[in-house]
N, C-alpha and C positions, 0 to 999 in steps of 0.2 A: 107412260110404258105401260102398254095393255101384260097383265102375264097370264098364259095358254097353261093345261095343264100339263100335268108333266102327261101322259099318254100324245098329248101329238107333241113336244121334244122329244120324247120314242121314238113317235113312228114318224118325224122325220130326217132324226138321227136314224136313225135303220133304213128312209127307204137312199142319204144321200151312201150311205157307208154302201149297198148298197151296185147304186148307180154306178161311183170310183171303181170295184170291185169288179162290171162290166167295160171299163171306162181300159182298165186293166188287161184284162182279159184281153178285147179286141182291140191292147192297144199288140196283144205278145205272140195272138196271131199271126197279124200284116205282119210284120220285123219274124217271122221261125216258119208261118207256112205262105203265104199270099210275102213273097219280098219280092213280086216284079213292080214292088211300090203303085202304080195309079190307078187304078180298077176300075173307072169311072166308066168304062165303055162297058161292065157290066150292071150299069145304075139302066136303067127304062124309062121311058115317059115320067111313068106315075112316079114313078122314087121322086126321078130330078124332080118333081112338079110339091112332092110332101114335101123332102129336106129339104132341098134347096129353093126355095121359095118359102113354102107354108110354114112351118117351123120355124124358119131364119125371119117372115117376114113378125112370124109370131111371140120371135127371145126380143129381139129390138124393140119393140113397142113397150115391150115391158121398162126399157131405160130412160121416155117421157114419158112413158104414165106406168108409176107403181100400185096404181090404183087397183080395186080388189076384181074389178072387173076383164081386162085386161091379167091379171093371174089367171081369174081363172081360166078363160080366152085359154093361156098356157100351162097349165095343165095341165085340160083336158086334149090342147091338139100331144102336146108328150107324149100324154102316160096314158087316153085313152085310145087314141090312134098312131099314132108313132109307133110303141110300142105296141099293140095287139100289132095293125095293119103286118108290122114288121118281124114275130110267132107266125101269125098266118103266109106266110108270102116262107118264108126259111124250113116254114114244117111243122112245126109245135104241134104238141098236140092240147 
């Protein structure tokens, strides 16, 4: 087993912690503010293509091939495309 430098472990730990906080926030928002349940009617065709198709295909590909190329594609799809597009669409500076 290859050991990574501490900075890599710290970065991954920080990343995971932030993702958990995002999940908790959005679940709380959905429970307390968007009580109507299914919000899919607000999803545009581009949103659906990105979240329902590309993101799911990219992540599920890791189940059958966890090599570095699919990991890189998954990381880019999620971190660079999904996260940035979401920030852009929600108007974050």
